C-alpha positions as YAML, in Angstrom:
chain: A
units: angstrom
residues:
- id: 1
  name: MET
  ca: [-6.34, -71.93, 65.68]
- id: 2
  name: LEU
  ca: [-5.23, -75.91, 66.34]
- id: 3
  name: GLY
  ca: [-5.12, -75.79, 69.84]
- id: 4
  name: PHE
  ca: [-1.35, -76.79, 70.67]
- id: 5
  name: GLU
  ca: [-0.79, -73.15, 72.50]
- id: 6
  name: GLY
  ca: [1.30, -73.69, 75.81]
- id: 7
  name: LEU
  ca: [2.35, -77.53, 74.40]
- id: 8
  name: ASP
  ca: [5.50, -78.18, 74.81]
- id: 9
  name: GLU
  ca: [7.11, -77.66, 71.04]
- id: 10
  name: PRO
  ca: [4.01, -76.02, 69.16]
- id: 11
  name: GLU
  ca: [6.04, -76.25, 65.80]
- id: 12
  name: VAL
  ca: [6.73, -79.57, 65.63]
- id: 13
  name: LEU
  ca: [2.74, -80.88, 66.94]
- id: 14
  name: ALA
  ca: [1.33, -78.61, 63.58]
- id: 15
  name: PHE
  ca: [3.78, -79.64, 61.35]
- id: 16
  name: GLU
  ca: [3.18, -83.14, 61.84]
- id: 17
  name: HIS
  ca: [-0.40, -82.35, 61.81]
- id: 18
  name: THR
  ca: [-0.37, -80.56, 58.33]
- id: 19
  name: ALA
  ca: [2.41, -83.42, 57.05]
- id: 20
  name: GLU
  ca: [0.29, -86.18, 58.61]
- id: 21
  name: ARG
  ca: [-2.82, -85.04, 57.03]
- id: 22
  name: ALA
  ca: [-4.34, -84.25, 60.58]
- id: 23
  name: GLY
  ca: [-3.51, -88.35, 61.72]
- id: 24
  name: ARG
  ca: [-5.05, -90.34, 58.08]
- id: 25
  name: SER
  ca: [-2.90, -93.06, 57.25]
- id: 26
  name: GLU
  ca: [-3.53, -92.50, 54.00]
- id: 27
  name: ALA
  ca: [-0.41, -90.57, 53.53]
- id: 28
  name: ARG
  ca: [2.23, -88.82, 54.72]
- id: 29
  name: TRP
  ca: [4.72, -86.09, 53.68]
- id: 30
  name: GLU
  ca: [8.47, -85.10, 54.10]
- id: 31
  name: SER
  ca: [7.73, -81.62, 53.78]
- id: 32
  name: VAL
  ca: [5.12, -79.40, 52.97]
- id: 33
  name: SER
  ca: [5.11, -76.20, 51.22]
- id: 34
  name: TRP
  ca: [2.96, -72.50, 52.03]
- id: 35
  name: ARG
  ca: [3.50, -69.24, 50.94]
- id: 36
  name: CYS
  ca: [5.64, -67.09, 52.71]
- id: 37
  name: THR
  ca: [2.98, -63.59, 53.66]
- id: 38
  name: SER
  ca: [6.76, -61.66, 53.89]
- id: 39
  name: CYS
  ca: [8.47, -62.38, 50.47]
- id: 40
  name: GLY
  ca: [6.17, -63.89, 48.59]
- id: 41
  name: ALA
  ca: [7.80, -67.14, 48.25]
- id: 42
  name: ARG
  ca: [6.52, -70.36, 47.84]
- id: 43
  name: VAL
  ca: [8.35, -72.18, 50.08]
- id: 44
  name: THR
  ca: [9.07, -75.63, 51.06]
- id: 45
  name: ASP
  ca: [9.49, -76.55, 54.70]
- id: 46
  name: THR
  ca: [10.87, -80.19, 55.68]
- id: 47
  name: GLY
  ca: [9.71, -79.19, 59.56]
- id: 48
  name: PRO
  ca: [10.76, -77.98, 62.27]
- id: 49
  name: TYR
  ca: [14.07, -80.72, 63.05]
- id: 50
  name: GLY
  ca: [17.03, -79.33, 61.83]
- id: 51
  name: SER
  ca: [19.35, -76.77, 62.72]
- id: 52
  name: HIS
  ca: [19.64, -73.80, 60.91]
- id: 53
  name: PRO
  ca: [16.33, -72.44, 59.39]
- id: 54
  name: THR
  ca: [18.18, -72.35, 55.47]
- id: 55
  name: ASP
  ca: [18.25, -76.26, 56.49]
- id: 56
  name: VAL
  ca: [14.69, -76.93, 56.79]
- id: 57
  name: GLU
  ca: [12.91, -73.85, 54.05]
- id: 58
  name: HIS
  ca: [13.75, -73.62, 50.95]
- id: 59
  name: GLY
  ca: [12.63, -70.90, 48.78]
- id: 60
  name: HIS
  ca: [12.35, -67.54, 50.26]
- id: 61
  name: GLY
  ca: [12.86, -64.21, 48.23]
- id: 62
  name: GLU
  ca: [16.39, -62.83, 48.41]
- id: 63
  name: GLY
  ca: [16.33, -60.64, 51.98]
- id: 64
  name: CYS
  ca: [13.23, -61.81, 53.09]
- id: 65
  name: ALA
  ca: [12.01, -60.16, 56.08]
- id: 66
  name: ARG
  ca: [10.49, -63.00, 58.06]
- id: 67
  name: HIS
  ca: [13.51, -65.79, 57.46]
- id: 68
  name: CYS
  ca: [15.89, -63.41, 58.49]
- id: 69
  name: ALA
  ca: [13.97, -62.67, 61.31]
- id: 70
  name: ASP
  ca: [14.23, -66.43, 61.62]
- id: 71
  name: ILE
  ca: [17.87, -66.79, 61.10]
- id: 72
  name: ALA
  ca: [18.94, -64.36, 63.43]
- id: 73
  name: ALA
  ca: [16.06, -65.66, 66.27]
- id: 74
  name: TRP
  ca: [18.35, -69.43, 65.51]
- id: 75
  name: GLU
  ca: [21.62, -67.36, 66.04]
- id: 76
  name: GLN
  ca: [20.94, -65.72, 69.34]
- id: 77
  name: ARG
  ca: [19.17, -68.93, 70.83]
- id: 78
  name: THR
  ca: [22.09, -71.21, 69.74]
- id: 79
  name: GLY
  ca: [24.86, -69.08, 70.12]
- id: 80
  name: TRP
  ca: [26.22, -68.71, 66.44]
- id: 81
  name: ASP
  ca: [28.29, -66.66, 64.99]
- id: 82
  name: GLN
  ca: [29.45, -65.23, 68.83]
...
């Protein structure tokens, strides 16, 4: 959609594109907010730079399937809790 597919770290590019207002110089945010389509909650996202998903996304509903899947993928990728 934004043309970031196939690039290194597309999630970083997409976040920076959004947080920096598509390269415009007037405002820059340290976080963005969005509505989770899994739990319906408003999530504050500080970007894909942190370690654990709960460190960078705040506000998911209890037991949110999307957030739980992100945590499981992070644990698999990092070998955490093994």
